[in-house]
C-alpha positions as CSV (number, residue, x, y, z in Angstrom):
1,M,31.2,-169.9,190.8
2,N,31.7,-166.2,190.6
3,K,30.2,-163.5,188.4
4,R,32.1,-163.0,185.2
5,K,33.7,-159.6,184.6
6,L,31.9,-157.5,182.1
7,S,33.5,-155.7,179.2
8,F,33.6,-151.9,179.0
9,W,30.7,-151.8,176.5
10,E,28.5,-154.2,178.6
11,I,28.9,-151.9,181.5
12,W,28.2,-148.9,179.2
13,N,25.0,-150.5,178.0
14,M,23.7,-151.4,181.4
15,S,24.4,-147.8,182.6
16,F,23.1,-145.9,179.5
17,G,19.6,-145.5,180.9
18,F,20.9,-143.1,183.5
19,L,21.6,-140.7,180.7
20,G,17.8,-140.3,180.3
21,I,17.0,-140.5,184.0
22,Q,19.4,-137.6,184.8
23,F,18.3,-135.7,181.8
24,G,14.8,-135.5,183.3
25,F,16.1,-135.1,186.8
26,A,18.3,-132.1,185.7
27,L,15.3,-130.4,184.1
28,Q,13.4,-130.8,187.3
29,N,16.2,-129.5,189.5
30,A,17.1,-126.5,187.4
31,N,13.6,-125.3,186.5
32,T,11.1,-126.4,189.2
33,S,11.7,-123.3,191.4
34,R,11.4,-121.1,188.3
35,I,8.1,-122.7,187.4
36,F,6.8,-122.4,190.9
37,E,7.7,-118.7,191.1
38,T,6.2,-118.0,187.7
39,L,2.9,-119.6,188.9
40,G,2.9,-117.4,192.0
41,A,4.9,-119.2,194.7
42,E,6.7,-117.0,197.3
43,V,10.4,-117.6,197.9
44,D,9.9,-118.8,201.5
45,E,7.4,-121.4,200.3
46,L,9.7,-123.0,197.7
47,A,11.3,-125.5,200.1
48,V,7.9,-126.8,201.3
49,F,6.6,-127.2,197.7
50,W,9.7,-129.1,196.8
51,L,8.9,-131.7,199.5
52,A,7.0,-133.7,196.9
53,A,10.3,-134.9,195.5
54,P,11.9,-136.4,198.7
55,I,8.7,-137.7,200.2
56,T,7.9,-139.7,197.1
57,G,11.4,-141.0,197.1
58,L,11.1,-142.0,200.7
59,L,8.0,-144.0,200.0
60,V,8.7,-145.4,196.5
61,Q,12.3,-146.5,196.5
62,P,12.3,-149.1,199.3
63,I,9.0,-150.5,198.1
64,I,10.2,-150.8,194.5
65,G,13.5,-152.3,195.8
66,Y,11.6,-154.8,197.9
67,F,9.5,-156.0,195.0
68,S,12.3,-155.9,192.4
69,D,14.2,-158.3,194.7
70,R,11.3,-160.7,194.3
71,T,10.5,-160.1,190.6
72,W,11.5,-162.2,187.6
73,H,10.1,-161.8,184.1
74,S,11.2,-164.3,181.5
75,K,12.0,-161.5,178.9
76,L,12.6,-158.3,181.0
77,G,14.3,-159.9,184.0
78,R,14.3,-158.5,187.6
79,R,15.1,-154.8,187.5
80,R,14.3,-153.9,183.8
81,P,10.5,-154.0,184.2
82,Y,10.8,-151.1,186.7
83,F,13.1,-149.1,184.4
84,L,10.6,-149.3,181.6
85,V,7.4,-148.4,183.6
86,G,9.1,-145.5,185.4
87,A,10.5,-144.2,182.1
88,I,7.0,-144.1,180.4
89,L,5.4,-142.4,183.4
90,S,8.2,-139.9,183.7
91,S,8.1,-138.9,180.1
92,I,4.4,-138.2,180.3
93,A,4.9,-136.1,183.5
94,L,7.7,-134.1,181.8
95,C,5.3,-133.1,179.0
96,V,2.7,-132.0,181.5
97,M,4.9,-130.1,184.0
98,P,5.6,-126.9,181.9
99,N,1.9,-126.7,180.8
100,S,0.6,-126.5,184.4
101,P,-2.1,-123.9,184.5
102,T,-1.8,-123.3,188.3
103,L,0.7,-123.7,191.1
104,W,-1.1,-126.6,192.6
105,V,-1.2,-128.5,189.4
106,A,2.6,-128.0,189.1
107,I,3.2,-129.3,192.6
108,G,1.0,-132.3,191.9
109,T,2.8,-133.0,188.7
110,L,6.2,-132.8,190.5
111,W,4.9,-135.4,192.9
112,I,4.0,-137.7,190.0
113,M,7.2,-137.0,188.1
114,D,9.5,-137.6,191.0
115,S,7.7,-140.9,191.9
116,S,8.1,-142.1,188.3
117,I,11.8,-141.1,188.2
118,N,12.3,-143.0,191.4
119,I,10.7,-146.1,190.0
120,S,13.3,-146.0,187.3
121,M,16.3,-144.9,189.3
122,E,16.3,-147.2,192.3
123,P,16.6,-150.5,190.4
124,F,19.6,-149.1,188.4
125,R,21.7,-149.0,191.6
126,A,20.8,-152.7,192.4
127,F,21.4,-153.6,188.8
128,V,25.1,-152.9,189.2
129,G,25.3,-154.9,192.4
130,D,23.5,-157.8,190.7
131,N,25.6,-158.0,187.6
132,L,29.1,-157.0,188.5
133,P,31.6,-158.7,190.8
134,E,32.9,-156.7,193.7
135,S,36.1,-155.7,191.9
136,Q,34.1,-153.9,189.1
137,R,31.5,-152.2,191.2
138,T,33.5,-149.0,191.6
139,K,33.8,-148.8,187.8
140,G,30.1,-149.6,187.4
141,F,29.0,-146.8,189.6
142,A,31.5,-144.5,188.0
143,M,30.0,-145.3,184.6
144,Q,26.6,-144.3,186.1
145,S,28.1,-141.1,187.3
146,F,29.4,-140.4,183.8
147,F,26.0,-140.8,182.3
148,I,24.3,-138.8,185.1
149,G,26.8,-136.0,184.5
150,L,26.4,-136.1,180.7
151,G,22.7,-136.2,180.7
152,A,22.4,-133.4,183.3
153,V,24.8,-131.2,181.3
154,V,22.5,-131.0,178.3
155,G,19.3,-131.2,180.4
156,S,20.4,-128.3,182.6
157,A,21.5,-126.1,179.7
158,L,18.6,-126.7,177.3
159,P,16.6,-123.5,178.3
160,Y,19.8,-121.4,177.7
161,I,20.5,-123.2,174.4
162,F,17.0,-122.6,173.1
163,T,17.1,-118.9,174.0
164,N,20.6,-118.0,173.0
165,W,21.3,-120.3,170.1
166,L,17.8,-120.9,168.6
167,G,16.1,-117.6,169.6
168,I,13.2,-119.1,171.5
169,S,11.9,-116.7,174.1
170,N,12.8,-117.1,177.7
171,T,10.1,-114.7,178.9
172,A,6.3,-114.9,178.9
173,A,3.3,-113.2,180.3
174,E,2.7,-113.3,184.1
175,G,1.8,-116.9,185.1
176,V,2.9,-118.5,181.9
177,I,5.9,-120.7,181.5
178,P,8.4,-119.5,178.8
179,D,8.6,-121.5,175.6
180,S,12.3,-122.2,176.1
181,V,11.4,-124.1,179.3
182,K,8.5,-125.9,177.6
183,W,10.6,-127.2,174.7
184,S,13.3,-128.3,177.1
185,F,10.9,-130.5,178.9
186,Y,9.5,-132.0,175.7
187,I,13.0,-133.0,174.5
188,G,13.7,-134.4,178.0
189,A,10.7,-136.7,177.7
190,V,11.9,-138.2,174.5
191,V,15.5,-138.6,175.7
192,F,14.4,-140.2,179.0
193,L,12.4,-142.9,177.3
194,A,14.9,-143.6,174.5
195,A,17.9,-144.0,176.9
196,V,16.1,-146.3,179.2
197,L,14.8,-148.4,176.3
198,W,18.5,-148.8,175.2
199,T,19.4,-150.4,178.5
200,V,16.2,-152.5,178.7
201,F,16.9,-154.1,175.3
202,S,20.8,-154.2,175.3
203,S,21.4,-155.6,178.7
204,K,20.9,-159.0,180.4
205,E,20.4,-160.1,183.9
206,Y,21.3,-163.2,185.9
207,S,18.3,-165.4,186.6
208,P,17.5,-166.3,190.3
209,E,19.0,-169.7,189.8
210,E,22.2,-168.3,188.4
211,L,22.5,-165.8,191.3
212,D,22.0,-168.6,193.8
213,S,25.0,-170.4,192.3
214,F,27.4,-167.6,192.8
215,E,29.8,-167.7,195.8
216,D,28.8,-164.3,197.2
217,H,25.1,-165.3,197.2
218,K,25.7,-168.6,199.0
219,T,26.4,-166.7,202.3
220,D,23.0,-165.0,201.9
221,A,20.8,-168.0,202.6
222,T,17.6,-167.3,204.6
223,V,18.0,-168.3,208.2
224,E,14.9,-169.2,210.2
225,L,14.6,-167.2,213.4
226,T,14.1,-168.8,216.8
227,S,11.1,-167.7,218.8
228,Q,13.4,-165.8,221.1
229,E,15.0,-164.0,218.2
230,N,11.6,-163.1,216.7
231,D,10.5,-161.7,220.1
232,G,13.7,-159.7,220.2
233,R,12.8,-158.1,216.9
234,I,9.3,-157.3,218.1
235,E,10.7,-155.6,221.2
236,K,13.1,-153.6,219.1
237,L,10.3,-152.4,216.9
238,K,8.2,-151.4,219.9
239,K,11.2,-149.6,221.5
240,A,12.0,-147.6,218.3
241,G,8.3,-146.8,217.7
242,S,7.7,-145.7,221.3
243,I,10.7,-143.4,221.4
244,M,9.9,-141.8,218.0
245,T,6.2,-141.5,218.8
246,V,6.8,-139.8,222.1
247,F,9.5,-137.5,220.7
248,G,7.3,-136.6,217.8
249,M,4.3,-135.7,220.1
250,I,6.5,-133.6,222.3
251,L,8.1,-131.8,219.3
252,N,4.6,-131.1,217.8
253,A,3.3,-129.8,221.1
254,G,6.3,-127.5,221.5
255,L,5.9,-126.1,218.0
256,I,2.2,-125.5,218.6
257,Y,2.9,-123.8,221.9
258,L,5.6,-121.6,220.5
259,R,3.6,-120.9,217.3
260,L,6.6,-121.4,215.0
261,D,6.6,-121.6,211.2
262,K,4.3,-124.3,209.7
263,E,7.2,-125.8,207.8
264,L,8.7,-127.2,211.0
265,Y,5.6,-129.4,211.4
266,I,6.8,-131.4,208.4
267,L,9.8,-132.7,210.4
268,S,7.9,-133.2,213.7
269,G,5.0,-134.8,211.9
270,G,7.3,-137.1,210.0
271,I,9.0,-138.3,213.2
272,L,5.6,-139.1,214.7
273,F,4.4,-140.9,211.6
274,V,7.5,-143.2,211.4
275,G,7.1,-144.0,215.1
276,I,3.5,-145.1,214.6
277,L,4.6,-147.2,211.6
278,F,7.2,-149.0,213.8
279,L,4.5,-149.7,216.5
280,L,2.1,-150.9,213.8
281,A,4.8,-153.3,212.4
282,A,5.4,-154.6,215.9
283,F,1.7,-155.3,216.4
284,V,1.4,-157.0,213.0
285,R,4.5,-159.1,213.5
286,Q,3.2,-160.2,216.9
287,S,-0.3,-161.0,215.9
288,S,-0.2,-162.0,212.2
289,G,3.5,-162.9,211.5
290,I,5.8,-161.5,208.8
291,N,4.7,-159.8,205.6
292,G,6.2,-157.3,203.3
293,F,5.4,-154.3,205.5
294,V,6.8,-155.9,208.6
295,T,10.0,-157.0,206.7
296,I,10.6,-153.4,205.4
297,M,10.2,-151.8,208.8
298,T,12.2,-154.5,210.7
299,D,15.1,-154.4,208.3
300,L,15.4,-150.7,208.9
301,L,16.6,-151.5,212.4
302,Y,19.1,-154.2,211.2
303,M,21.1,-152.3,208.6
304,P,24.7,-153.3,208.0
305,K,27.4,-151.3,209.9
306,T,28.8,-149.7,206.8
307,M,25.3,-148.5,205.8
308,K,24.8,-146.9,209.1
309,Q,28.1,-145.0,208.9
310,L,27.4,-143.9,205.3
311,A,24.0,-142.7,206.4
312,V,25.5,-139.9,208.5
313,V,27.8,-138.9,205.6
314,Q,24.8,-138.9,203.2
315,F,22.7,-136.7,205.5
316,F,25.1,-133.7,205.4
317,S,26.1,-134.1,201.7
318,W,22.4,-134.3,200.5
319,F,21.4,-131.5,202.8
320,A,23.9,-129.3,201.0
321,L,22.7,-130.4,197.6
322,F,19.1,-129.7,198.4
323,S,20.0,-126.3,199.7
324,M,21.7,-125.6,196.3
325,W,18.9,-127.0,194.1
326,I,16.2,-125.0,195.9
327,Y,17.9,-121.6,196.3
328,T,20.6,-121.2,193.6
329,T,18.3,-119.5,191.1
330,Q,17.0,-117.1,193.8
331,A,20.5,-116.5,195.2
332,V,22.1,-115.8,191.8
333,T,19.3,-113.7,190.4
334,S,19.2,-111.5,193.6
335,Y,22.8,-111.6,194.8
336,V,24.6,-111.4,191.4
337,Y,22.0,-110.1,188.9
338,G,20.2,-107.8,191.4
339,S,16.6,-108.8,190.5
340,T,13.8,-110.6,192.3
341,D,11.1,-110.1,189.7
342,P,10.3,-113.3,187.8
343,T,8.8,-111.3,184.9
344,S,11.9,-109.2,184.4
345,Q,14.5,-109.8,181.7
346,L,17.3,-109.5,184.2
347,Y,15.8,-112.2,186.5
348,N,15.3,-114.6,183.5
349,D,18.8,-114.0,182.2
350,G,20.0,-114.9,185.7
351,A,17.8,-118.0,185.8
352,D,19.1,-119.1,182.4
353,W,22.7,-118.6,183.6
354,V,21.9,-120.9,186.6
355,T,20.9,-123.6,184.1
356,V,24.4,-123.1,182.5
357,L,26.0,-123.4,186.0
358,F,24.1,-126.6,186.7
359,A,25.3,-127.9,183.3
360,V,28.9,-127.0,184.3
361,Y,28.9,-128.9,187.5
362,N,27.3,-131.9,185.8
363,G,29.8,-131.7,183.0
364,V,32.7,-131.7,185.5
365,A,31.1,-134.7,187.2
366,A,31.0,-136.5,183.8
367,L,34.6,-135.7,183.1
368,V,36.0,-136.7,186.5
369,A,33.8,-139.8,186.9
370,F,36.5,-142.2,185.6
371,L,39.2,-140.4,187.4
372,L,37.7,-141.2,190.8
373,P,38.3,-145.0,190.6
374,V,41.9,-144.3,189.8
375,I,42.3,-142.1,192.8
376,A,40.5,-144.7,194.9
377,K,42.9,-147.4,193.7
378,F,45.9,-145.5,195.0
379,T,44.3,-144.1,198.2
380,S,40.9,-145.5,199.2
381,R,37.3,-144.9,198.3
382,K,36.6,-143.0,201.5
383,I,39.7,-140.7,201.1
384,T,38.5,-140.0,197.5
385,H,35.1,-139.2,198.8
386,L,36.6,-137.0,201.6
387,I,38.6,-134.9,199.1
388,S,35.7,-134.5,196.7
389,L,33.2,-133.4,199.4
390,I,35.6,-130.8,200.8
391,L,36.1,-129.4,197.3
392,G,32.3,-129.3,196.8
393,G,31.8,-127.5,200.1
394,L,34.4,-124.9,199.2
395,G,32.7,-124.4,195.8
396,L,29.4,-123.6,197.4
397,L,31.0,-121.2,199.9
398,S,32.9,-119.4,197.1
399,I,29.6,-118.3,195.5
400,T,29.5,-115.5,198.2
401,I,32.9,-114.2,196.9
402,F,32.2,-114.0,193.2
403,K,30.0,-111.1,192.0
404,T,30.3,-111.7,188.3
405,P,28.4,-114.5,186.6
406,E,31.3,-116.0,184.8
407,L,33.4,-116.5,188.0
408,L,30.6,-118.7,189.4
409,I,31.9,-121.4,187.0
410,I,34.8,-121.8,189.3
411,S,32.4,-122.6,192.2
412,M,30.6,-125.2,190.1
413,I,33.9,-127.1,189.3
414,G,34.2,-127.9,193.0
415,V,30.5,-128.9,193.2
416,G,30.9,-131.1,190.1
417,I,33.7,-133.0,191.7
418,A,31.7,-133.6,194.8
419,W,28.6,-134.6,192.7
420,A,30.6,-137.2,190.8
421,S,31.8,-138.8,194.1
422,I,28.3,-138.6,195.7
423,L,26.8,-140.5,192.8
424,S,29.4,-143.3,192.9
425,M,31.6,-143.7,196.0
426,P,28.9,-144.3,198.7
427,Y,27.1,-146.9,196.5
428,A,30.4,-148.7,195.7
429,M,31.2,-148.8,199.4
430,L,27.7,-149.9,200.2
431,A,27.1,-152.6,197.6
432,G,29.8,-155.0,199.1
433,A,28.3,-154.7,202.6
434,L,24.7,-155.6,201.6
435,P,23.0,-159.0,201.7
436,P,22.8,-159.8,197.9
437,K,19.2,-161.1,198.1
438,K,18.2,-157.8,199.7
439,M,20.3,-155.6,197.4
440,G,17.3,-153.8,195.8
441,Y,15.6,-153.2,199.2
442,Y,18.6,-151.8,201.0
443,M,19.5,-149.6,198.0
444,G,16.0,-148.3,198.3
445,V,16.4,-147.8,202.1
446,F,19.7,-146.0,201.5
447,N,17.6,-143.4,199.7
448,F,16.2,-142.5,203.1
449,F,19.5,-140.9,203.9
450,I,19.1,-138.8,200.8
451,V,15.4,-138.0,201.5
452,I,15.6,-137.3,205.2
453,P,18.1,-134.5,204.9
454,Q,16.0,-133.0,202.1
455,I,12.9,-133.1,204.4
456,V,15.0,-131.4,207.1
457,A,16.2,-128.8,204.7
458,A,12.7,-128.1,203.5
459,S,11.5,-127.9,207.0
460,I,14.1,-125.5,208.5
461,L,15.8,-123.6,205.6
462,G,12.8,-121.3,205.0
463,F,12.5,-120.7,208.8
464,L,16.2,-120.0,209.2
465,L,16.3,-117.5,206.2
466,N,13.2,-115.7,207.5
467,T,14.2,-115.6,211.1
468,F,18.0,-114.9,210.9
469,F,18.9,-113.8,207.4
470,N,16.2,-111.4,206.3
471,S,15.2,-113.9,203.5
472,E,18.5,-113.5,201.7
473,T,18.8,-116.8,199.9
474,I,22.6,-116.6,199.5
475,Y,22.8,-117.7,203.1
476,A,21.2,-121.0,202.2
477,L,24.2,-121.8,200.0
478,I,26.6,-120.9,202.8
479,I,24.8,-123.3,205.1
480,G,25.0,-125.9,202.3
481,G,28.7,-125.4,201.9
482,V,29.4,-125.9,205.6
483,S,27.2,-129.0,205.6
484,M,29.2,-130.5,202.7
485,V,32.5,-129.9,204.4
486,I,31.2,-131.7,207.5
487,S,30.0,-134.6,205.4
488,G,33.5,-134.9,204.0
489,I,35.1,-135.1,207.4
490,L,32.6,-137.7,208.6
491,T,33.6,-140.0,205.7
492,L,36.6,-140.9,207.8
493,I,34.4,-143.0,210.1
494,V,33.2,-145.3,207.3
495,S,34.5,-148.9,207.2
496,D,35.3,-150.0,203.7
497,E,37.5,-152.9,202.6
498,A,37.4,-153.8,199.0
499,T,39.4,-154.7,195.9
500,I,39.2,-152.1,193.2
501,E,40.0,-152.9,189.6
502,I,40.5,-150.1,187.0
503,N,42.4,-151.8,184.2
504,D,40.4,-155.0,183.3
């Protein structure tokens, strides 16, 4: 037996929840730095404060993926319980965020909000892999890209809409979030929950028994390891743990000796922490056997080949995106509008225009989402991804050329094409290379290669700007543009063989 092909509207319904998820995610991306600065954060601290987002994703997504692979509810199925819980928590956090009385409350709320968004987001990726045959997965992830772009357009532009169309103020007293931002977050909370509920109640999932009957799942039977194979996995855990632990200790010692910026300790401390986790997993596996923690850590070392290749591509593309999300507001307000004062009208006009620019790139992503499978049909998925990433990198680099706000729309067109591809092509290439019964887990682990570059960016971008670029944030976008071009070139190393249907 094979999975049946779903109709356009069935794929539409199962992807609709991403409209709400990205609505909330876009509000977070476009307004968090603005909220932090309003509450007293310095520009060179923003990257560190943003770390709440990637760190929670690093921890939450593989855990949620691991458990969703093993979940079955008679009414809500496998993935949908996680959609629902994450949506409820995210909506609450969206209401709290713009009412944060202090910077540290805002940082803590970001942590909670991003954890909740990740609880909803991760199972959506595995949902496509579960429900669609290989030939429809590119279309499925393209549909997700469409809703991501559509939701982000409105979510990103809401503060601008409230100010310029409805007359709601975009300024406030020092330390107070403007009303235009507050109302944007309230609307985002409602849309987030409503969109996810649509998918929860309009979609169905295959039961575990049905999944086991499909041809592509029969090759995924659990194989008992011999004693020698088990010992080999223990040794591999020990080796990886020892290397990372020693390297992390040396790197930490070097940073202490050279008295470099504290942000760099995030990266060195993270390496040391992961090394210790590998060693702990080896110890537990040797003494107590296999449990969830051991499985999660061991499977990190046995990723499919395509996943490893895509990891490198993801690193550079998401490093570029994180650079853009953190520093676009500061770069545009200072480089184009000429203001660094968060209480000034000029600064807030620039910050509002950034929300429009973010809406533009997300709108472009929504428009080209269904074009990408067509291009992939006549070339390949990796060539499509290569072209898209190159255009995105050139878009970021062009921001340094345009000195009038309206021309920045041209830059965002390139970014939007790249964003559409980043949200679909890597996942379409990955889904066919994963063991079906570990789809949720490996989709969660794949998030590591989104999170790790964000942690690296948060660790070094502030240091680089302070040390080499006199804290001029426009250089963060230049670094991001170069990184995205590199990611495009690296796409050529990815192995991807798949059938792609666009006309069924």
